[in-house]
C-alpha positions, 0 to 999 in steps of 0.5 A: 756433247759429253764435254758439256755434261762434264762442264755442267757437273764441275759447275754444279760442284763448284756452285755447291761448294761456294753456296755451302761455304758462303751461306753456311748451314741455313741455306746450305740445306737448300743448296744440297737439295738443289745439288741432289736434284741436279745430279738426278737430272744429269743421271737421267739425261745420261741414261737416256743417251745410252 
């Protein structure tokens, strides 16, 4: 199960880089907000497992 979390984290980082580099500053802010929300959800999910 921990492997799935790491795969999701890697996909989020790659998606963030792709969105930031391809859409620039206009949609880059939206991508940053989505990344922050996703990271918060992952942290909450990990803390729930402990």
